[in-house]
KEMAR-97821 format. One line per 8 residues: number of its first residue (from 1); their letters; for each residue z, y, x of N, C-alpha, C, O. Coordinates in pm, 1 decimal, always signed. Layout:
REM residues N
NUM	A	Z Y X Z Y X Z Y X Z Y X | ...
This chain:
REM residues 68
1	XXXXXXXX	+13465.5 +11795.4 +11758.6 +13447.3 +11883.8 +11736.8 +13292.2 +11940.8 +11738.0 +13214.0 +11901.7 +11824.6 | +13260.5 +12016.6 +11657.0 +13118.9 +12052.9 +11619.3 +13067.7 +12143.2 +11764.1 +13148.9 +12186.8 +11845.6 | +12961.5 +12155.2 +11772.7 +12884.0 +12223.3 +11870.4 +12900.9 +12410.6 +11836.4 +12849.2 +12481.8 +11922.4 | +12945.9 +12457.6 +11758.5 +13003.7 +12543.1 +11739.5 +13108.0 +12587.9 +11803.8 +13105.0 +12687.5 +11876.1 | +13212.9 +12514.4 +11781.3 +13337.6 +12516.1 +11839.9 +13330.2 +12491.6 +11997.0 +13388.8 +12571.5 +12070.0 | +13286.9 +12425.2 +12031.1 +13237.5 +12373.5 +12181.1 +13191.9 +12486.4 +12241.2 +13246.1 +12522.6 +12345.6 | +13092.9 +12555.2 +12189.7 +13048.9 +12684.3 +12222.6 +13143.1 +12783.5 +12238.3 +13162.7 +12837.0 +12347.5 | +13203.4 +12812.7 +12137.1 +13297.8 +12926.4 +12127.1 +13400.9 +12905.0 +12226.1 +13441.3 +13001.8 +12290.6
9	XXXXXXXX	+13454.5 +12773.6 +12248.5 +13545.7 +12770.1 +12356.2 +13542.2 +12782.3 +12465.5 +13636.6 +12816.1 +12536.9 | +13379.2 +12744.8 +12515.4 +13308.1 +12759.4 +12659.2 +13311.1 +12940.2 +12651.0 +13354.2 +13004.6 +12746.7 | +13268.9 +12996.3 +12546.9 +13247.8 +13158.5 +12569.8 +13392.3 +13221.7 +12608.5 +13398.8 +13312.9 +12690.9 | +13507.0 +13169.3 +12545.5 +13625.3 +13195.9 +12572.2 +13664.6 +13164.9 +12730.1 +13734.7 +13238.2 +12799.8 | +13610.1 +13052.7 +12766.9 +13673.2 +13025.4 +12904.3 +13573.0 +13119.0 +13008.7 +13623.7 +13161.4 +13112.5 | +13477.8 +13139.3 +12988.0 +13398.1 +13221.1 +13066.6 +13426.7 +13368.9 +13043.0 +13435.9 +13446.2 +13138.4 | +13440.0 +13406.9 +12922.7 +13547.1 +13562.1 +12930.9 +13678.1 +13559.2 +13021.6 +13713.6 +13655.3 +13089.9 | +13750.7 +13428.8 +13013.5 +13895.4 +13462.9 +13063.4 +13852.9 +13454.2 +13263.8 +13921.5 +13510.9 +13348.8
17	XXXXXXXX	+13726.9 +13369.5 +13294.1 +13729.2 +13344.7 +13424.2 +13642.8 +13495.2 +13480.1 +13640.8 +13516.9 +13601.3 | +13589.3 +13571.9 +13405.1 +13506.9 +13662.5 +13455.3 +13616.1 +13793.6 +13472.4 +13600.0 +13880.4 +13558.2 | +13713.0 +13792.2 +13389.7 +13811.2 +13832.3 +13379.3 +13917.1 +13851.8 +13497.4 +13969.6 +13956.4 +13535.5 | +13931.7 +13735.4 +13539.3 +14011.5 +13675.7 +13658.2 +13940.4 +13700.6 +13780.9 +14007.4 +13701.0 +13884.1 | +13806.6 +13723.2 +13788.4 +13702.6 +13753.1 +13895.7 +13739.0 +13888.3 +13921.7 +13778.4 +13916.0 +14035.0 | +13729.5 +14008.1 +13803.9 +13730.8 +14112.4 +13822.9 +13861.2 +14161.1 +13859.4 +13869.2 +14273.0 +13909.9 | +13983.4 +14079.0 +13837.0 +14114.1 +14122.8 +13887.3 +14126.2 +14104.9 +14021.9 +14181.0 +14179.7 +14102.9 | +14055.4 +13970.5 +14045.8 +14104.5 +13910.2 +14177.3 +14007.8 +14048.6 +14285.1 +14047.6 +14097.5 +14390.8
25	XXXXXXXX	+13900.0 +14074.9 +14223.8 +13793.0 +14188.2 +14304.9 +13872.5 +14323.6 +14333.8 +13862.8 +14389.0 +14437.6 | +13946.5 +14351.9 +14232.8 +13997.8 +14451.8 +14265.5 +14150.8 +14461.7 +14351.0 +14210.3 +14560.2 +14394.8 | +14177.4 +14348.9 +14352.9 +14312.5 +14338.4 +14419.4 +14247.7 +14328.7 +14533.1 +14288.2 +14408.8 +14617.3 | +14137.3 +14240.5 +14576.3 +14102.2 +14239.7 +14734.8 +14075.4 +14356.7 +14765.1 +14103.6 +14376.7 +14883.2 | +14028.2 +14457.0 +14707.5 +13995.1 +14604.8 +14767.0 +14088.7 +14675.1 +14793.5 +14091.8 +14754.2 +14887.7 | +14203.7 +14649.2 +14689.5 +14309.8 +14747.8 +14711.1 +14401.9 +14690.2 +14855.4 +14461.1 +14760.8 +14937.0 | +14390.0 +14538.5 +14853.3 +14489.1 +14528.6 +14940.4 +14405.3 +14540.2 +15115.3 +14463.4 +14535.7 +15223.7 | +14258.9 +14555.3 +15090.4 +14190.6 +14585.7 +15231.2 +14212.9 +14708.6 +15273.2 +14214.8 +14748.4 +15389.6
33	XXXXXXXX	+14231.1 +14772.5 +15168.0 +14268.7 +14946.5 +15183.6 +14391.7 +14989.4 +15247.2 +14419.4 +15098.2 +15297.6 | +14473.0 +14863.5 +15233.0 +14602.8 +14898.4 +15266.9 +14608.4 +14813.7 +15403.2 +14721.5 +14821.5 +15451.1 | +14530.2 +14743.2 +15472.6 +14520.0 +14678.8 +15576.3 +14621.6 +14563.3 +15581.3 +14707.7 +14560.2 +15669.3 | +14607.7 +14434.2 +15452.8 +14687.1 +14335.7 +15471.8 +14612.5 +14249.8 +15525.3 +14491.4 +14259.6 +15545.3 | +14700.2 +14140.2 +15556.8 +14664.7 +14026.7 +15652.7 +14547.1 +13993.7 +15621.4 +14520.6 +13997.7 +15501.2 | +14436.1 +13949.7 +15720.5 +14303.1 +13913.4 +15714.9 +14332.3 +13746.4 +15660.0 +14230.4 +13699.8 +15609.1 | +14424.5 +13671.1 +15660.8 +14433.9 +13532.8 +15608.7 +14460.1 +13535.4 +15470.7 +14424.1 +13446.1 +15394.0 | +14533.5 +13654.5 +15431.7 +14553.2 +13665.7 +15294.2 +14426.1 +13691.8 +15235.8 +14387.7 +13608.8 +15153.4
41	XXXXXXXX	+14361.5 +13776.8 +15257.2 +14249.7 +13846.7 +15224.7 +14108.8 +13728.1 +15196.2 +14028.1 +13725.6 +15103.3 | +14122.8 +13632.0 +15325.6 +14018.2 +13531.2 +15321.1 +14055.5 +13440.6 +15216.3 +13970.9 +13385.8 +15145.7 | +14172.4 +13423.8 +15204.0 +14232.2 +13291.4 +15098.4 +14219.7 +13363.7 +14970.4 +14199.2 +13277.2 +14885.2 | +14222.1 +13479.8 +14915.9 +14191.9 +13545.7 +14793.4 +14023.2 +13550.6 +14781.8 +13985.2 +13534.4 +14665.9 | +13920.8 +13568.9 +14875.4 +13816.7 +13595.2 +14915.9 +13745.2 +13406.3 +14874.6 +13638.7 +13371.5 +14823.6 | +13836.4 +13344.6 +14914.4 +13788.6 +13200.2 +14869.1 +13789.5 +13167.2 +14702.4 +13703.9 +13111.7 +14633.5 | +13913.2 +13220.6 +14668.4 +13950.4 +13210.8 +14525.2 +13865.1 +13248.3 +14461.2 +13821.3 +13183.4 +14366.2 | +13811.4 +13385.4 +14504.2 +13686.6 +13458.8 +14390.5 +13564.9 +13364.1 +14401.0 +13501.7 +13327.8 +14301.7
49	XXXXXXXX	+13537.2 +13327.9 +14522.0 +13413.4 +13228.6 +14488.5 +13425.6 +13111.8 +14455.8 +13330.3 +13033.9 +14453.8 | +13525.0 +13085.7 +14429.9 +13562.1 +12974.3 +14342.1 +13549.6 +12987.9 +14184.6 +13523.3 +12901.2 +14101.3 | +13573.8 +13109.7 +14170.6 +13580.0 +13166.5 +14011.6 +13436.6 +13202.6 +13983.0 +13389.1 +13194.2 +13869.7 | +13379.9 +13236.4 +14071.2 +13245.1 +13255.5 +14069.2 +13146.4 +13108.4 +14009.2 +13082.5 +13080.0 +13907.9 | +13178.0 +13049.1 +14127.5 +13119.4 +12909.0 +14122.9 +13139.4 +12821.4 +13940.8 +13051.6 +12768.3 +13872.8 | +13265.0 +12835.6 +13915.9 +13316.7 +12817.7 +13789.6 +13222.7 +12878.6 +13669.0 +13171.2 +12812.2 +13579.2 | +13213.5 +13009.9 +13686.9 +13114.9 +13098.4 +13580.4 +12986.3 +13052.4 +13580.2 +12920.2 +13025.3 +13479.9 | +12951.5 +13043.9 +13695.4 +12809.8 +12971.8 +13722.2 +12786.0 +12855.0 +13649.8 +12697.0 +12854.4 +13564.8
57	XXXXXXXX	+12856.6 +12751.6 +13673.1 +12883.8 +12630.4 +13582.4 +12874.3 +12659.4 +13453.5 +12772.9 +12615.9 +13398.9 | +12969.6 +12736.6 +13369.2 +12995.2 +12761.7 +13254.2 +12859.4 +12823.7 +13173.6 +12812.8 +12789.1 +13065.1 | +12818.5 +12917.5 +13258.4 +12664.9 +12990.7 +13214.8 +12541.0 +12895.7 +13216.3 +12442.6 +12909.2 +13143.6 | +12559.2 +12800.8 +13306.7 +12448.8 +12693.3 +13302.7 +12469.6 +12611.8 +13184.5 +12368.2 +12587.5 +13118.9 | +12597.9 +12557.0 +13137.0 +12606.4 +12482.5 +12982.7 +12595.5 +12593.9 +12888.9 +12550.6 +12549.1 +12783.5 | +12612.6 +12693.7 +12882.8 +12603.0 +12762.9 +12787.8 +12448.3 +12813.8 +12766.9 +12396.1 +12792.9 +12657.4 | +12381.2 +12874.0 +12860.4 +12269.5 +12906.6 +12889.6 +12145.1 +12866.8 +12947.0 +12058.6 +12936.3 +13000.1 | +12151.7 +12704.2 +12921.8 +12046.2 +12635.9 +13026.9 +11907.1 +12689.4 +13019.4 +11853.2 +12733.5 +12917.9
65	XXXX	+11853.1 +12679.9 +13144.1 +11733.9 +12723.3 +13188.2 +11626.2 +12635.4 +13120.6 +11631.9 +12515.0 +13145.5 | +11530.2 +12679.2 +13039.5 +11439.9 +12627.3 +12954.5 +11320.0 +12637.3 +13020.1 +11292.9 +12753.5 +13050.1 | +11221.9 +12538.2 +13059.8 +11107.6 +12551.6 +13115.1 +10991.8 +12538.8 +13008.8 +10983.3 +12424.8 +12963.3 | +10901.9 +12628.2 +12959.4 +10819.9 +12642.4 +12879.6 +10682.2 +12604.0 +12933.1 +10583.1 +12613.2 +12860.6
C-alpha cells in the first residue's frame, strides 16, 4: 500500500468518525431534552469522548505538527 492509499484510507476513517460523533451529539441532545435516564446519557457521552480521542489520533497521523 503506498502513501496516498494509506492517506486516503485515514481520511475516509476520519470522515466516518466525525459523522458518528455528530450523530451521537445530536442523539445526546435529543435524549437530554426528553429527560432520558442519566446513566444512558453518561454512557453516550463517554462514547462521544472516545470518538473524539480517535479523531484526534487520526488527525495527528494525517496532519502532524511540524516545528520549524
